[in-house]
N, CA, C and O atoms as a MOPAC input file, in Angstrom:
PM7 MOZYME 1SCF
protein

 N    -31.77100 1   -37.97700 1   -38.32700 1
 C    -32.51800 1   -39.09600 1   -37.79200 1
 C    -33.65900 1   -38.62300 1   -37.00600 1
 O    -33.58300 1   -37.53800 1   -36.43100 1
 N    -34.79600 1   -39.40900 1   -36.92900 1
 C    -35.96700 1   -39.10000 1   -36.17700 1
 C    -36.44700 1   -40.27300 1   -35.32200 1
 O    -36.00300 1   -41.40800 1   -35.49000 1
 N    -37.34400 1   -39.97600 1   -34.42200 1
 C    -37.87100 1   -41.07700 1   -33.56100 1
 C    -38.55500 1   -42.18700 1   -34.52400 1
 O    -38.47100 1   -43.39200 1   -34.28500 1
 N    -39.17500 1   -41.69800 1   -35.53300 1
 C    -39.83800 1   -42.61900 1   -36.50900 1
 C    -38.90100 1   -43.55600 1   -37.10700 1
 O    -39.30300 1   -44.67200 1   -37.43400 1
 N    -37.64800 1   -43.19900 1   -37.28900 1
 C    -36.67300 1   -44.16400 1   -37.84700 1
 C    -36.42500 1   -45.26000 1   -36.91400 1
 O    -36.24500 1   -46.39600 1   -37.35300 1
 N    -36.39800 1   -44.98700 1   -35.53700 1
 C    -36.21200 1   -46.04300 1   -34.60300 1
 C    -37.47600 1   -46.93900 1   -34.44800 1
 O    -37.40400 1   -48.10500 1   -34.06200 1
 N    -38.60000 1   -46.33400 1   -34.76500 1
 C    -39.80200 1   -47.17500 1   -34.71300 1
 C    -39.82300 1   -48.12600 1   -35.85800 1
 O    -40.20400 1   -49.28700 1   -35.71100 1
 N    -39.39200 1   -47.61900 1   -37.06100 1
 C    -39.31100 1   -48.52100 1   -38.24800 1
 C    -38.36500 1   -49.61300 1   -38.03700 1
 O    -38.62200 1   -50.71400 1   -38.52500 1
 N    -37.29800 1   -49.42600 1   -37.35900 1
 C    -36.28700 1   -50.41200 1   -37.08000 1
 C    -36.61200 1   -51.35400 1   -35.82200 1
 O    -35.88800 1   -52.29700 1   -35.50400 1
 N    -37.71400 1   -51.01200 1   -35.18500 1
 C    -38.17100 1   -51.84100 1   -34.09400 1
 C    -37.53200 1   -51.46800 1   -32.76600 1
 O    -37.77700 1   -52.13900 1   -31.76300 1
 N    -36.73700 1   -50.43700 1   -32.72900 1
 C    -36.04200 1   -50.11500 1   -31.43100 1
 C    -36.83400 1   -49.28200 1   -30.56300 1
 O    -36.46000 1   -49.05700 1   -29.41200 1
 N    -37.98300 1   -48.77100 1   -31.06700 1
 C    -39.02200 1   -48.12600 1   -30.37700 1
 C    -40.37400 1   -48.66200 1   -30.76100 1
 O    -40.67600 1   -48.81000 1   -31.94500 1
 N    -41.20100 1   -48.95800 1   -29.75800 1
 C    -42.50100 1   -49.55700 1   -30.13800 1
 C    -43.58600 1   -48.60500 1   -29.53900 1
 O    -43.43000 1   -48.12800 1   -28.41500 1
 N    -44.65200 1   -48.34200 1   -30.27800 1
 C    -45.70800 1   -47.59600 1   -29.79900 1
 C    -46.69000 1   -48.58500 1   -29.11000 1
 O    -47.06200 1   -49.60600 1   -29.68800 1
 N    -47.09400 1   -48.25800 1   -27.87600 1
 C    -47.92300 1   -49.00300 1   -27.07300 1
 C    -48.90600 1   -48.14400 1   -26.36100 1
 O    -48.97800 1   -46.94200 1   -26.61900 1
 N    -49.72200 1   -48.75800 1   -25.40800 1
 C    -50.57200 1   -47.95700 1   -24.66900 1
 C    -49.87100 1   -47.38300 1   -23.49600 1
 O    -48.86100 1   -47.89800 1   -23.01500 1
 N    -50.47100 1   -46.22800 1   -23.01500 1
 C    -49.91300 1   -45.51500 1   -21.87200 1
 C    -49.73900 1   -46.50000 1   -20.65300 1
 O    -50.70300 1   -47.20300 1   -20.35200 1
 N    -48.60800 1   -46.58900 1   -19.96000 1
 C    -48.39000 1   -47.53900 1   -18.87400 1
 C    -48.04200 1   -46.73600 1   -17.66600 1
 O    -46.87700 1   -46.42200 1   -17.42300 1
 N    -49.10100 1   -46.38600 1   -16.87100 1
 C    -48.89000 1   -45.59400 1   -15.65400 1
 C    -48.25500 1   -46.43200 1   -14.63400 1
 O    -47.38200 1   -45.91500 1   -13.93700 1
 N    -48.58700 1   -47.68800 1   -14.45100 1
 C    -47.98700 1   -48.57900 1   -13.45500 1
 C    -46.50600 1   -48.79400 1   -13.69200 1
 O    -45.72700 1   -48.77000 1   -12.73900 1
 N    -46.08400 1   -49.00700 1   -14.95900 1
 C    -44.67400 1   -49.02500 1   -15.23100 1
 C    -43.93900 1   -47.74500 1   -14.89000 1
 O    -42.86000 1   -47.75800 1   -14.29700 1
 N    -44.56900 1   -46.61300 1   -15.29100 1
 C    -43.93800 1   -45.29400 1   -14.97000 1
 C    -43.69500 1   -45.12800 1   -13.49100 1
 O    -42.60500 1   -44.74500 1   -13.06400 1
 N    -44.70000 1   -45.41300 1   -12.72500 1
 C    -44.63000 1   -45.25500 1   -11.29000 1
 C    -43.62600 1   -46.12000 1   -10.64800 1
 O    -42.94100 1   -45.71200 1    -9.71000 1
 N    -43.52400 1   -47.32500 1   -11.14300 1
 C    -42.42000 1   -48.32900 1   -10.62500 1
 C    -41.08200 1   -47.85400 1   -11.02900 1
 O    -40.14100 1   -47.91400 1   -10.23800 1
 N    -40.94500 1   -47.34600 1   -12.32200 1
 C    -39.58400 1   -46.86300 1   -12.67900 1
 C    -39.16200 1   -45.70100 1   -11.90100 1
 O    -37.99800 1   -45.59700 1   -11.51500 1
 N    -40.16700 1   -44.71000 1   -11.62300 1
 C    -39.76500 1   -43.47000 1   -10.81500 1
 C    -39.42000 1   -43.85500 1    -9.46600 1
 O    -38.43700 1   -43.33300 1    -8.94100 1
 N    -40.16300 1   -44.76600 1    -8.80100 1
 C    -39.88700 1   -45.16100 1    -7.42500 1
 C    -38.49800 1   -45.82000 1    -7.37300 1
 O    -37.72100 1   -45.47300 1    -6.48500 1
 N    -38.16000 1   -46.70700 1    -8.23100 1
 C    -36.93400 1   -47.40900 1    -8.30100 1
 C    -35.77100 1   -46.37800 1    -8.54900 1
 O    -34.71800 1   -46.45000 1    -7.91600 1
 N    -36.01000 1   -45.42700 1    -9.49000 1
 C    -35.03800 1   -44.36600 1    -9.82600 1
 C    -34.74800 1   -43.55300 1    -8.53900 1
 O    -33.59000 1   -43.30600 1    -8.20200 1
 N    -35.72300 1   -43.18300 1    -7.89600 1
 C    -35.50100 1   -42.32400 1    -6.65500 1
 C    -34.77500 1   -43.09100 1    -5.58700 1
 O    -33.92700 1   -42.52400 1    -4.89800 1
 N    -35.07500 1   -44.35700 1    -5.42300 1
 C    -34.31600 1   -45.20800 1    -4.47500 1
 C    -32.85900 1   -45.32800 1    -4.88800 1
 O    -31.92800 1   -45.19000 1    -4.09500 1
 N    -32.72100 1   -45.59800 1    -6.20800 1
 C    -31.28900 1   -45.66800 1    -6.67200 1
 C    -30.50800 1   -44.31500 1    -6.50400 1
 O    -29.31600 1   -44.30600 1    -6.19800 1
 N    -31.22100 1   -43.19900 1    -6.71400 1
 C    -30.58400 1   -41.92000 1    -6.45300 1
 C    -30.10300 1   -41.73300 1    -5.03900 1
 O    -28.98900 1   -41.26400 1    -4.80800 1
 N    -30.99200 1   -42.12000 1    -4.03500 1
 C    -30.70400 1   -42.05300 1    -2.65800 1
 C    -29.48300 1   -43.01200 1    -2.33600 1
 O    -28.63400 1   -42.65200 1    -1.52200 1
 N    -29.40900 1   -44.13400 1    -2.92800 1
 C    -28.26300 1   -45.00600 1    -2.78700 1
 C    -27.03300 1   -44.43000 1    -3.22800 1
 O    -26.02900 1   -44.37200 1    -2.51700 1
 N    -27.11700 1   -43.94400 1    -4.57000 1
 C    -25.89100 1   -43.38200 1    -5.19200 1
 C    -25.37900 1   -42.14500 1    -4.41800 1
 O    -24.17000 1   -41.95500 1    -4.28400 1
 N    -26.30400 1   -41.31200 1    -3.91400 1
 C    -25.88600 1   -40.16700 1    -3.18300 1
 C    -25.18100 1   -40.54100 1    -1.91700 1
 O    -24.49700 1   -39.67900 1    -1.36500 1
 N    -25.27800 1   -41.72600 1    -1.40800 1
 C    -24.67100 1   -42.15300 1    -0.16400 1
 C    -23.23100 1   -42.63000 1    -0.39400 1
 O    -22.49700 1   -42.90200 1     0.55600 1
 N    -22.83900 1   -42.72600 1    -1.67700 1
 C    -21.54700 1   -43.37400 1    -2.08400 1
 C    -20.53200 1   -42.24600 1    -2.19000 1
 O    -20.86200 1   -41.12000 1    -2.56200 1
 N    -19.31400 1   -42.57100 1    -1.86000 1
 C    -18.18300 1   -41.64300 1    -2.08700 1
 C    -17.66600 1   -41.81800 1    -3.44100 1
 O    -17.45700 1   -42.94700 1    -3.88300 1
 N    -17.43000 1   -40.67800 1    -4.17800 1
 C    -16.85800 1   -40.71800 1    -5.53600 1
 C    -15.33000 1   -40.70200 1    -5.37500 1
 O    -14.76500 1   -39.70300 1    -4.93100 1
 N    -14.71500 1   -41.71900 1    -5.70800 1
 C    -13.21900 1   -41.70900 1    -5.65500 1
 C    -12.66200 1   -42.40700 1    -6.91100 1
 O    -13.43800 1   -42.75700 1    -7.80100 1
 N    -11.40200 1   -42.60600 1    -6.99800 1
 C    -10.76900 1   -43.25200 1    -8.14300 1
 C    -11.31000 1   -44.59300 1    -8.47000 1
 O    -11.47600 1   -44.94100 1    -9.63900 1
 N    -11.58900 1   -45.36000 1    -7.44500 1
 C    -12.04600 1   -46.73900 1    -7.59300 1
 C    -13.57700 1   -46.72800 1    -8.01200 1
 O    -13.96700 1   -47.51900 1    -8.87100 1
 N    -14.41600 1   -45.86100 1    -7.42500 1
 C    -15.80700 1   -45.91100 1    -7.66600 1
 C    -16.30100 1   -45.09800 1    -8.84400 1
 O    -17.41600 1   -45.31900 1    -9.31500 1
 N    -15.47000 1   -44.12800 1    -9.35200 1
 C    -15.97800 1   -43.13500 1   -10.28100 1
 C    -16.73400 1   -43.69600 1   -11.51300 1
 O    -17.82300 1   -43.26500 1   -11.89000 1
 N    -16.06800 1   -44.66600 1   -12.08200 1
 C    -16.62600 1   -45.27600 1   -13.34200 1
 C    -18.03200 1   -45.80900 1   -13.15900 1
 O    -18.95100 1   -45.54300 1   -13.93400 1
 N    -18.14500 1   -46.58500 1   -12.07600 1
 C    -19.43200 1   -47.23700 1   -11.81000 1
 C    -20.54300 1   -46.28500 1   -11.36500 1
 O    -21.71500 1   -46.44600 1   -11.70400 1
 N    -20.09300 1   -45.23600 1   -10.54800 1
 C    -21.06500 1   -44.31300 1   -10.13400 1
 C    -21.59800 1   -43.49200 1   -11.31100 1
 O    -22.78300 1   -43.17900 1   -11.42700 1
 N    -20.64300 1   -43.17400 1   -12.16200 1
 C    -21.09500 1   -42.42300 1   -13.38800 1
 C    -22.02700 1   -43.16100 1   -14.22800 1
 O    -23.00800 1   -42.59200 1   -14.70800 1
 N    -21.76900 1   -44.46000 1   -14.44800 1
 C    -22.61700 1   -45.27000 1   -15.30000 1
 C    -24.01800 1   -45.50100 1   -14.47400 1
 O    -25.04900 1   -45.63100 1   -15.13500 1
 N    -24.06300 1   -45.54700 1   -13.26600 1
 C    -25.21500 1   -45.80700 1   -12.55300 1
 C    -26.11300 1   -44.49700 1   -12.48200 1
 O    -27.34000 1   -44.59100 1   -12.49700 1
 N    -25.48000 1   -43.30500 1   -12.40800 1
 C    -26.27700 1   -42.12000 1   -12.47300 1
 C    -26.96300 1   -41.98300 1   -13.82000 1
 O    -28.14400 1   -41.65400 1   -13.93300 1
 N    -26.15600 1   -42.25300 1   -14.83000 1
 C    -26.75000 1   -42.29300 1   -16.19600 1
 C    -27.93100 1   -43.13200 1   -16.24400 1
 O    -28.96300 1   -42.68800 1   -16.74700 1
 N    -27.86700 1   -44.43300 1   -15.71600 1
 C    -28.93100 1   -45.40400 1   -15.74900 1
 C    -30.17800 1   -44.89600 1   -15.05400 1
 O    -31.29300 1   -45.21600 1   -15.46400 1
 N    -30.00300 1   -44.11900 1   -14.02200 1
 C    -31.17700 1   -43.48600 1   -13.30400 1
 C    -31.87900 1   -42.45100 1   -14.22700 1
 O    -33.10200 1   -42.41800 1   -14.36800 1
 N    -31.06100 1   -41.66000 1   -14.80900 1
 C    -31.54900 1   -40.64300 1   -15.81000 1
 C    -32.36200 1   -41.40900 1   -16.87800 1
 O    -33.51000 1   -41.05600 1   -17.15000 1
 N    -31.77900 1   -42.43200 1   -17.46500 1
 C    -32.39600 1   -43.21100 1   -18.47400 1
 C    -33.71100 1   -43.83300 1   -17.95600 1
 O    -34.68400 1   -43.90700 1   -18.70700 1
 N    -33.75500 1   -44.26500 1   -16.73100 1
 C    -35.02100 1   -44.79000 1   -16.16000 1
 C    -36.08700 1   -43.76300 1   -16.07500 1
 O    -37.25400 1   -44.06600 1   -16.32100 1
 N    -35.72200 1   -42.51000 1   -15.72200 1
 C    -36.74800 1   -41.46500 1   -15.75600 1
 C    -37.25600 1   -41.23200 1   -17.09200 1
 O    -38.46000 1   -41.05800 1   -17.28300 1
 N    -36.36100 1   -41.21800 1   -18.07200 1
 C    -36.84600 1   -41.11300 1   -19.49700 1
 C    -37.69700 1   -42.19800 1   -19.90000 1
 O    -38.63400 1   -41.97900 1   -20.66800 1
 N    -37.44700 1   -43.41000 1   -19.43100 1
 C    -38.22300 1   -44.54700 1   -19.78400 1
 C    -39.63200 1   -44.42800 1   -19.19700 1
 O    -40.63100 1   -44.79600 1   -19.81500 1
 N    -39.65700 1   -43.89200 1   -17.96500 1
 C    -40.98900 1   -43.66000 1   -17.35700 1
 C    -41.78600 1   -42.62600 1   -18.04100 1
 O    -42.99300 1   -42.77500 1   -18.22900 1
 N    -41.12400 1   -41.56100 1   -18.42400 1
 C    -41.86800 1   -40.51600 1   -19.19000 1
 C    -42.37700 1   -41.08800 1   -20.58500 1
 O    -43.50600 1   -40.84500 1   -21.01200 1
 N    -41.51500 1   -41.80800 1   -21.20300 1
 C    -41.91500 1   -42.35800 1   -22.53200 1
 C    -43.10500 1   -43.37600 1   -22.32300 1
 O    -44.00300 1   -43.44300 1   -23.16200 1
 N    -43.09800 1   -44.14900 1   -21.21800 1
 C    -44.19800 1   -45.10800 1   -20.86900 1
 C    -45.47800 1   -44.34000 1   -20.78000 1
 O    -46.51000 1   -44.84100 1   -21.22500 1
 N    -45.47100 1   -43.11100 1   -20.21200 1
 C    -46.66300 1   -42.32000 1   -20.03000 1
 C    -47.08900 1   -41.78100 1   -21.41300 1
 O    -48.26000 1   -41.42900 1   -21.55700 1
 N    -46.26900 1   -41.69900 1   -22.38000 1
 C    -46.54300 1   -41.22500 1   -23.74200 1
 C    -46.90100 1   -42.43400 1   -24.58700 1
 O    -47.25800 1   -42.26300 1   -25.75300 1
 N    -46.82200 1   -43.67300 1   -24.04600 1
 C    -47.21800 1   -44.83200 1   -24.89900 1
 C    -46.06400 1   -45.30700 1   -25.76600 1
 O    -46.28100 1   -45.81700 1   -26.86500 1
 N    -44.85300 1   -45.14300 1   -25.28500 1
 C    -43.64100 1   -45.71900 1   -26.06700 1
 C    -42.88600 1   -46.61700 1   -25.15500 1
 O    -42.76000 1   -46.36500 1   -23.95600 1
 N    -42.37100 1   -47.69800 1   -25.74700 1
 C    -41.37200 1   -48.62000 1   -25.14800 1
 C    -40.11500 1   -48.40900 1   -25.97700 1
 O    -40.07300 1   -48.73400 1   -27.16300 1
 N    -39.12800 1   -47.88200 1   -25.35600 1
 C    -37.82000 1   -47.51200 1   -26.03800 1
 C    -36.75700 1   -48.49400 1   -25.73300 1
 O    -36.43600 1   -48.64000 1   -24.55300 1
 N    -36.17100 1   -49.18700 1   -26.65900 1
 C    -35.13100 1   -50.20800 1   -26.50100 1
 C    -33.80700 1   -49.74900 1   -26.79700 1
 O    -32.84200 1   -50.45600 1   -26.50800 1
 N    -33.66300 1   -48.58600 1   -27.37000 1
 C    -32.37400 1   -48.08000 1   -27.78500 1
 C    -32.08900 1   -46.82500 1   -26.96000 1
 O    -32.91600 1   -45.91400 1   -26.93400 1
 N    -30.96700 1   -46.75900 1   -26.30100 1
 C    -30.59900 1   -45.55100 1   -25.55800 1
 C    -30.40900 1   -44.38700 1   -26.41900 1
 O    -30.71200 1   -43.26600 1   -26.00900 1
 N    -29.92400 1   -44.57800 1   -27.59000 1
 C    -29.76700 1   -43.50100 1   -28.60000 1
 C    -31.14500 1   -42.91600 1   -28.99000 1
 O    -31.25100 1   -41.71800 1   -29.25500 1
 N    -32.17000 1   -43.73800 1   -29.02400 1
 C    -33.49700 1   -43.31800 1   -29.30300 1
 C    -34.05800 1   -42.30900 1   -28.40100 1
 O    -34.86200 1   -41.47100 1   -28.81100 1
 N    -33.62200 1   -42.36900 1   -27.07300 1
 C    -34.12300 1   -41.27200 1   -26.15700 1
 C    -33.72600 1   -39.89600 1   -26.55500 1
 O    -34.41000 1   -38.91700 1   -26.25300 1
 N    -32.60900 1   -39.82100 1   -27.24000 1
 C    -32.10700 1   -38.52600 1   -27.73500 1
 C    -33.17200 1   -37.94300 1   -28.65100 1
 O    -33.52700 1   -36.77000 1   -28.52900 1
 N    -33.67500 1   -38.74500 1   -29.55300 1
 C    -34.62000 1   -38.34200 1   -30.50400 1
 C    -36.02400 1   -38.20100 1   -30.03300 1
 O    -36.79800 1   -37.39400 1   -30.54700 1
 N    -36.36900 1   -39.04600 1   -28.98600 1
 C    -37.61100 1   -38.86900 1   -28.29300 1
 C    -37.65600 1   -37.42300 1   -27.56900 1
 O    -38.65300 1   -36.70200 1   -27.60200 1
 N    -36.53000 1   -37.11200 1   -26.95600 1
 C    -36.50600 1   -35.82700 1   -26.31600 1
 C    -36.59000 1   -34.69400 1   -27.39000 1
 O    -37.25500 1   -33.69500 1   -27.11700 1
 N    -36.00800 1   -34.78300 1   -28.49000 1
 C    -36.12700 1   -33.75600 1   -29.52100 1
 C    -37.61700 1   -33.66800 1   -30.06500 1
 O    -38.09100 1   -32.58600 1   -30.41000 1
 N    -38.30300 1   -34.80600 1   -30.12200 1
 C    -39.72900 1   -34.85600 1   -30.47600 1
 C    -40.57700 1   -34.03000 1   -29.48800 1
 O    -41.58400 1   -33.41300 1   -29.83500 1
 N    -40.09400 1   -34.06500 1   -28.23300 1
 C    -40.76100 1   -33.33300 1   -27.17300 1
 C    -40.30100 1   -31.86900 1   -27.10000 1
 O    -40.66200 1   -31.18100 1   -26.14500 1
 N    -39.50000 1   -31.35100 1   -28.08900 1
 C    -38.89600 1   -30.04900 1   -28.09400 1
 C    -38.02400 1   -29.81400 1   -26.91400 1
 O    -38.02100 1   -28.71400 1   -26.36000 1
 N    -37.31200 1   -30.76500 1   -26.52200 1
 C    -36.31200 1   -30.62100 1   -25.40900 1
 C    -34.84400 1   -30.84500 1   -26.02600 1
 O    -34.08300 1   -31.74600 1   -25.67500 1
 N    -34.59700 1   -29.95400 1   -26.92200 1
 C    -33.33000 1   -29.94200 1   -27.60300 1
 C    -32.07700 1   -29.94700 1   -26.75800 1
 O    -31.15000 1   -30.72500 1   -26.98100 1
 N    -32.07300 1   -29.04500 1   -25.76800 1
 C    -30.92100 1   -28.93400 1   -24.84200 1
 C    -30.80900 1   -30.17300 1   -23.98900 1
 O    -29.70500 1   -30.66000 1   -23.74600 1
 N    -31.89400 1   -30.67500 1   -23.54600 1
 C    -31.91800 1   -31.86000 1   -22.64700 1
 C    -31.36100 1   -33.04800 1   -23.49800 1
 O    -30.56000 1   -33.87000 1   -23.05300 1
 N    -31.87200 1   -33.05400 1   -24.78200 1
 C    -31.46600 1   -34.23500 1   -25.65200 1
 C    -29.99700 1   -34.15000 1   -25.87400 1
 O    -29.34000 1   -35.19000 1   -25.82600 1
 N    -29.41300 1   -32.99700 1   -26.11400 1
 C    -27.90300 1   -32.96000 1   -26.28900 1
 C    -27.15700 1   -33.29000 1   -25.03400 1
 O    -26.11600 1   -33.94200 1   -25.11000 1
 N    -27.62500 1   -32.88200 1   -23.89100 1
 C    -26.99300 1   -33.20100 1   -22.63600 1
 C    -27.05400 1   -34.77000 1   -22.38100 1
 O    -26.06100 1   -35.40700 1   -22.02900 1
 N    -28.28800 1   -35.32800 1   -22.58600 1
 C    -28.46800 1   -36.69900 1   -22.44300 1
 C    -27.51400 1   -37.48600 1   -23.40700 1
 O    -26.86200 1   -38.44000 1   -22.98000 1
 N    -27.44200 1   -37.09300 1   -24.65900 1
 C    -26.60600 1   -37.84300 1   -25.59900 1
 C    -25.12100 1   -37.74100 1   -25.22900 1
 O    -24.35400 1   -38.66800 1   -25.48900 1
 N    -24.70700 1   -36.59400 1   -24.61000 1
 C    -23.32500 1   -36.50900 1   -24.21300 1
 C    -23.10400 1   -37.46000 1   -23.06400 1
 O    -22.06800 1   -38.12400 1   -23.03100 1
 N    -24.01000 1   -37.56600 1   -22.13000 1
 C    -23.91900 1   -38.43500 1   -20.96500 1
 C    -23.94900 1   -39.91900 1   -21.49900 1
 O    -23.22400 1   -40.78000 1   -21.00000 1
 N    -24.78500 1   -40.16700 1   -22.49200 1
 C    -24.84000 1   -41.61200 1   -22.97600 1
 C    -23.56200 1   -41.94400 1   -23.60500 1
 O    -23.12100 1   -43.07900 1   -23.41900 1
 N    -22.86400 1   -41.06600 1   -24.36700 1
 C    -21.55700 1   -41.40100 1   -24.87700 1
 C    -20.51900 1   -41.59900 1   -23.90400 1
 O    -19.62600 1   -42.43400 1   -24.04600 1
 N    -20.64200 1   -40.78100 1   -22.84800 1
 C    -19.56000 1   -41.03000 1   -21.73200 1
 C    -19.84100 1   -42.39400 1   -21.11400 1
 O    -18.90000 1   -43.15000 1   -20.87000 1
 N    -21.10500 1   -42.73700 1   -20.85000 1
 C    -21.37700 1   -44.09300 1   -20.31400 1
 C    -20.93500 1   -45.19000 1   -21.24300 1
 O    -20.38200 1   -46.18900 1   -20.78500 1
 N    -21.15500 1   -45.04600 1   -22.51200 1
 C    -20.70700 1   -46.03800 1   -23.50100 1
 C    -19.19000 1   -46.21900 1   -23.45000 1
 O    -18.68200 1   -47.33900 1   -23.51400 1
 N    -18.48000 1   -45.09900 1   -23.33300 1
 C    -17.03400 1   -45.18600 1   -23.27600 1
 C    -16.59700 1   -45.97300 1   -22.06800 1
 O    -15.69300 1   -46.80600 1   -22.12700 1
 N    -17.25700 1   -45.68900 1   -20.98600 1
 C    -16.94200 1   -46.45600 1   -19.79300 1
 C    -17.25400 1   -47.92400 1   -19.86200 1
 O    -16.40900 1   -48.78100 1   -19.60300 1
 N    -18.50900 1   -48.19500 1   -20.22400 1
 C    -18.99000 1   -49.56400 1   -20.23900 1
 C    -18.41700 1   -50.48000 1   -21.35800 1
 O    -18.10100 1   -51.64600 1   -21.12000 1
 N    -18.30000 1   -49.93600 1   -22.53100 1
 C    -17.96100 1   -50.69900 1   -23.68900 1
 C    -16.48800 1   -50.61900 1   -24.11300 1
 O    -15.98900 1   -51.50900 1   -24.80200 1
 N    -15.80200 1   -49.55500 1   -23.70000 1
 C    -14.39100 1   -49.28900 1   -24.19200 1
 C    -13.38200 1   -49.23200 1   -23.02700 1
 O    -12.18300 1   -49.05600 1   -23.24400 1
 N    -13.88000 1   -49.38200 1   -21.81100 1
 C    -12.96200 1   -49.41100 1   -20.75200 1
 C    -12.34400 1   -48.09100 1   -20.39600 1
 O    -11.29900 1   -48.04000 1   -19.74700 1
 N    -13.00700 1   -46.97800 1   -20.83200 1
 C    -12.38600 1   -45.68300 1   -20.53900 1
 C    -12.47600 1   -45.31900 1   -19.05100 1
 O    -13.42000 1   -45.68200 1   -18.35000 1
 N    -11.43700 1   -44.57800 1   -18.59900 1
 C    -11.41600 1   -44.08200 1   -17.33300 1
 C    -12.16400 1   -42.73900 1   -17.31000 1
 O    -12.34600 1   -42.11000 1   -18.35300 1
 N    -12.59200 1   -42.30600 1   -16.12600 1
 C    -13.13500 1   -40.92400 1   -15.99000 1
 C    -12.70200 1   -40.43000 1   -14.70500 1
 O    -12.74400 1   -41.18700 1   -13.73600 1
 N    -12.25800 1   -39.14900 1   -14.58200 1
 C    -11.76600 1   -38.56100 1   -13.34000 1
 C    -12.85900 1   -38.36500 1   -12.41100 1
 O    -14.02800 1   -38.32600 1   -12.79600 1
 N    -12.48900 1   -38.23300 1   -11.11200 1
 C    -13.40000 1   -37.98800 1    -9.98500 1
 C    -14.06400 1   -36.72600 1   -10.18900 1
 O    -15.27300 1   -36.61800 1    -9.98000 1
 N    -13.27300 1   -35.65600 1   -10.62700 1
 C    -13.79900 1   -34.32100 1   -10.90700 1
 C    -14.87300 1   -34.29800 1   -11.94900 1
 O    -15.89200 1   -33.62300 1   -11.80000 1
 N    -14.62600 1   -35.10100 1   -13.09300 1
 C    -15.65900 1   -35.18600 1   -14.13000 1
 C    -16.88600 1   -35.82700 1   -13.61000 1
 O    -17.99100 1   -35.32600 1   -13.81800 1
 N    -16.73300 1   -36.87100 1   -12.96800 1
 C    -17.94200 1   -37.52600 1   -12.39300 1
 C    -18.74300 1   -36.60700 1   -11.52100 1
 O    -19.96700 1   -36.54400 1   -11.63400 1
 N    -18.08200 1   -35.90500 1   -10.66800 1
 C    -18.76300 1   -34.98000 1    -9.76000 1
 C    -19.59400 1   -33.90100 1   -10.57000 1
 O    -20.74100 1   -33.59200 1   -10.24700 1
 N    -18.95500 1   -33.38200 1   -11.59300 1
 C    -19.65400 1   -32.38400 1   -12.45400 1
 C    -20.84600 1   -33.01400 1   -13.22400 1
 O    -21.93000 1   -32.43500 1   -13.30400 1
 N    -20.60400 1   -34.20900 1   -13.77900 1
 C    -21.61200 1   -34.90100 1   -14.50500 1
 C    -22.79300 1   -35.31300 1   -13.54900 1
 O    -23.96300 1   -35.27300 1   -13.92900 1
 N    -22.43200 1   -35.69800 1   -12.33000 1
 C    -23.52500 1   -36.07100 1   -11.32900 1
 C    -24.46600 1   -34.78200 1   -11.09700 1
 O    -25.69000 1   -34.91600 1   -11.05700 1
 N    -23.90400 1   -33.65100 1   -10.96000 1
 C    -24.54900 1   -32.48000 1   -10.76000 1
 C    -25.53000 1   -32.24100 1   -11.91900 1
 O    -26.69800 1   -31.90600 1   -11.72200 1
 N    -24.99100 1   -32.43300 1   -13.14900 1
 C    -25.83300 1   -32.21700 1   -14.37700 1
 C    -26.96200 1   -33.28200 1   -14.38000 1
 O    -28.10600 1   -32.93000 1   -14.66900 1
 N    -26.69500 1   -34.50800 1   -14.08300 1
 C    -27.67600 1   -35.61200 1   -14.07100 1
 C    -28.84900 1   -35.25300 1   -13.17200 1
 O    -30.01700 1   -35.35300 1   -13.54800 1
 N    -28.48100 1   -34.82800 1   -11.96100 1
 C    -29.49300 1   -34.49400 1   -10.92800 1
 C    -30.30300 1   -33.26600 1   -11.41700 1
 O    -31.50800 1   -33.20200 1   -11.17200 1
 N    -29.72800 1   -32.39300 1   -12.03300 1
 C    -30.50800 1   -31.19700 1   -12.54000 1
 C    -31.43700 1   -31.66100 1   -13.62100 1
 O    -32.59400 1   -31.24200 1   -13.61900 1
 N    -31.01300 1   -32.51300 1   -14.56700 1
 C    -31.83600 1   -33.06100 1   -15.60000 1
 C    -32.95700 1   -33.76300 1   -15.10000 1
 O    -34.08200 1   -33.57800 1   -15.56600 1
 N    -32.70100 1   -34.63600 1   -14.09100 1
 C    -33.69400 1   -35.50900 1   -13.50700 1
 C    -34.76800 1   -34.59700 1   -12.90900 1
 O    -35.95600 1   -34.75900 1   -13.18600 1
 N    -34.31800 1   -33.60300 1   -12.05600 1
 C    -35.33300 1   -32.69600 1   -11.44600 1
 C    -36.11300 1   -31.95500 1   -12.47900 1
 O    -37.31700 1   -31.77700 1   -12.29700 1
 N    -35.50400 1   -31.50100 1   -13.57200 1
 C    -36.24800 1   -30.80500 1   -14.57400 1
 C    -37.26800 1   -31.65200 1   -15.28700 1
 O    -38.39300 1   -31.20900 1   -15.51900 1
 N    -36.88900 1   -32.88200 1   -15.64300 1
 C    -37.82900 1   -33.81100 1   -16.28000 1
 C    -38.97300 1   -34.23800 1   -15.32700 1
 O    -40.11900 1   -34.36400 1   -15.75900 1
 N    -38.66000 1   -34.45800 1   -14.03900 1
 C    -39.70600 1   -34.88300 1   -13.19700 1
 C    -40.75000 1   -33.68400 1   -12.97400 1
 O    -41.95300 1   -33.91700 1   -12.86600 1
 N    -40.25100 1   -32.46400 1   -12.91600 1
 C    -41.01100 1   -31.27900 1   -12.72300 1
 C    -41.98000 1   -31.10600 1   -13.97500 1
 O    -43.18300 1   -30.87900 1   -13.84900 1
 N    -41.38900 1   -31.22600 1   -15.07800 1
 C    -42.14800 1   -31.03300 1   -16.33400 1
 C    -43.07800 1   -32.17100 1   -16.78200 1
 O    -44.14300 1   -31.93800 1   -17.35300 1
 N    -42.66900 1   -33.33300 1   -16.52200 1
 C    -43.50600 1   -34.48800 1   -17.09200 1
 C    -44.10000 1   -35.47100 1   -16.10500 1
 O    -44.91700 1   -36.30900 1   -16.48600 1
 N    -43.71300 1   -35.38800 1   -14.86300 1
 C    -44.32900 1   -36.33600 1   -13.89200 1
 C    -45.20500 1   -35.59600 1   -12.89800 1
 O    -44.70600 1   -34.86500 1   -12.04200 1
 N    -46.45300 1   -35.78000 1   -13.00800 1
 C    -47.36000 1   -35.13600 1   -12.07000 1
 C    -47.61300 1   -35.88100 1   -10.87100 1
 O    -48.36600 1   -35.42800 1   -10.00900 1

């Protein structure tokens, strides 16, 4: 599958570069990160914290795609968007996190505190790498 397949299906739309949207998404994502960092990860909070860290990562990707002139409506399409940017490793990591988030949100799966802590570290590294590479 390719990003063009998602465009054909209407799950990604080509648009003009949207700097205002990108700035807003980045500001919100950074605020959300600060909030999430203030929370304790425990048995009760683990699921929601994991899901919310994923959402911050997705928001960063949405900001980057807005700068490239794309509006992406499918979380799965971000994987292929990253591949088109030659970010194969990041795309694999993102897709793994997307699947974890889907298991939590759509199938009621539990996730351990330890797993969330490890995934949070990975999300933060990915965010930092993406911001450094793509957000000036």
